[in-house]
N, C-alpha and C positions, 0 to 999 in steps of 0.2 A: 528474467531468466536465461536470456541469451550472455549476459555477463558473470551469472553465475556457471554455466556451463563451461564460459571460456577458463574461469579460475581454477574451476575441476580440473581442466585439460591441463592448466601449466601446473598445478600441483602433481598430478599423474606423470606428466614429463620430469620432474624437478626429481621425484622419487624413483622413477626409471633411470635418471642418471646417476644417482646417488648410489644404487643397487649396482649399476652397471662398474663402477668407480671401486666400491667395496670388494667386488669380485675379482677385478683386474689386480687389484692390492694384494689379495687372499693366495691368487694365483702364481704370482711373482714374487713369492717369498722364497729365499734360498733355502729354506727349511724344510719346503714343502715336497719332499721326497716320498716314492713309493719304494716298494720290496723291488722293483724292477729297476729304478732310478739307483739305486742302491748296488745292485749288480752289475748292471751296466758300468757305473763309472769305477768298481773295484776290477773290471776285467782286465789282467795284462795287455799291451798292447802288441800287436802283431810287429814281428821282425820287421827290419828297415827293408823296403825293396820288397815286403809281401812275400818272399818266397819260404815254402816251410821245406825245402830239398836239405834233407843232410848232407854235409860236406864226408867225404871219405878221410880227408886229413885230420888230425888232431885238432880240438879247439885252440886258438890263439891266446897266450895268456891274458887274463885281465884280473891286474890289482885291485881294481875299485871293487869288484864284485867279489872277489876273494874275501876283502876287508870287510866288506859287508855282510857276507856270509860268516866270518868267525865273531862279528859283534852281536848276530842274532844267536849264534848257537851259545855264548858266554851267558846272555841274556835269558835262555831257554832252560840253563840249567839251574834258574831261580825262578821258574814258572811252571814247575812240573807239578804244582798242587794248586789246591783253590786260592790258597793266601799263598802269595808269591813272598820267597824266603827274603828278602829285601829289593826296595825300589831302585831305579838307574839311578845311578850318581849324577852330579851336576857335568862331569866330563860325558859321560854316556848319554846323559838327555843333549847333548851337541850333537854328539854322534848319532844319534837317532834323528834329529832333525834333521842333519844332512843327507843322511838315506834318506829320508821321506821326499826330497824336494822332487826327484823324477820319476815317485811310484805313482800307480795308482791310487788315487785318494778321494774320500768324500768327506765333507763336515756335516753334523747332525746335530740337531737341538735337542739333546736329552733335559728335561727338566728336572733339577732339584727343589726342595724347599731349602728357603734360606739357612745358610749354614749348615746344610744336612747333605750327609752324605748316603741316604737311605733311598734306595729305588722305589719311589711310591705310586701311585695310580698318574701322576700326570707323565711319568717316563715310560710305562708300559707300551704305548702306543709306538713311539720311536723303537723301542727294542726288540718288541716283536717283527718290525719290517727289519731290521739288522739282521736279527736272530736266523729270520725266514731264508735271507739271502746269505748269509754264511754257512748255511746248512747245504745251499745246491752243489751239486756233485762238480760243478766247473771251479768252484771256489773251496773247497772244502781241502784240509790237508796242507794246505799255505801256511804260513805264519803272518799274524796281522799285528799290526800295531795299533794301541789306543790312547790316542792322544788328549788327556784334558787340557782345557785352556777355559781361563775366567776372563772377567771384566779387569778394567783398570782400577777399581774402588780396593780400598783397603791395603795392607802390606806386603811385600812380596813374599816373606816368609810364610805369612797365613795363606794365600793366595795359592802358594805351590803346594801346600798341604794339603790344601782342600781339595784340589784338581785331582790329586794323585789318588784321594780316599775315594772319589767319585769315579775316576777311571778304573781304581780296582772294584767297585762295585758294580759300573758296567760289565767288566770283565767275569764277577763272579755270577752274575747272572745269565750270561751267554753260556757259561758253564753247567750252573745246577740245572738252568731252563731249556736250554736248547742243544744238551749232550755235547757242545764243540770241546775239544782235547785242551786241556791244559798249557801246555806247550806251545799252541799256535794262536796264543794270545798274550802280548808283552804289554802291561799296562804304565803309561807314564804321563805324571802330572807336569805341566810348565806352568800354572798359574796365570800369571800376567806377562810373562816374556816375550810370548808372540802375538800381540794382539793383532786382530784379522784387519781391523778399524781403527789404526794408531791416531788417526787425527779425533777420533770419537771414542775415547777410551769406554765410557759406559755403554756403548752401543750394543744391541742385543746380540748381534753377529760375533762378538768377542766371546761370547759364552758358549763355548760349543764343545763336542767330542769330535777328532779326526781319526778316522777311520783308514787305515793305509795299507797296501797289499803290500807287503815288503819281497814279493816274488821269489821268496824263499821257500823250498820246501820244508814242512817241520821234520821229514825224515831225514837220520844222520846219514 
C-alpha cells in the first residue's frame, strides 16, 4: 500500500513538473503577443532627454528624416487602393529595410497554409490583435510597413513573391476588416533575404510579418 502511494506521488510530481515546463515554454514564445504588446512595441520613443518643450527656433535640417519621408510618400502613391499599383522594387526594399532599423517594430506570427496567401482561420487571431492595435487613436494616422518574411526553404524568387502576396493579404484584411486607410499601409515581401535566425534557416521564427511604425504621418 505504501509503495503504491509513493509511486502515485512520483507520478503526480512528474506530471506537475511537465505541466510547469509546458507552461513556461508556451509563455516564452516570441510570438505570444497581445493587442497591448503590439501597441506598446509600436509606440514612438520619447525624444532624447524626455523634454517635450518646443523650441522657438526653426528645426535643424535632418537629411535622413527628409529622405525617409520622400521614400514613404513615393510608396504611398502606389498604395492608395486596396490592391497596390506595384510592389516595392529591389532597390526600394533595401531603402525600406534601412528605414526600419531604428523605428518601433514588432514581429508577428501570422499563419498561412502551405504555398498560400489566403487569410484563413489560423491567421484570424493575430490579425484581430494587430487590427485592434493599429485602430487605437495613438497609433492611427501614421504610415506602417508590413514586411513579409519566409524561412530558408525554396528558391529566393519563389519566397520573395510568396512573401509579397502574404504581406498584401495582411494589408487587405486590415483595410477591409478594420477600416484602416490604404495609404497608411505599405506591404513589402522580403522572402528569405533577412532570416531572423540565419544559423537555422528553417526555424519557425524566420516565418514572420514585421510591422514597423515609420513615424511618418499619413497626411501630406
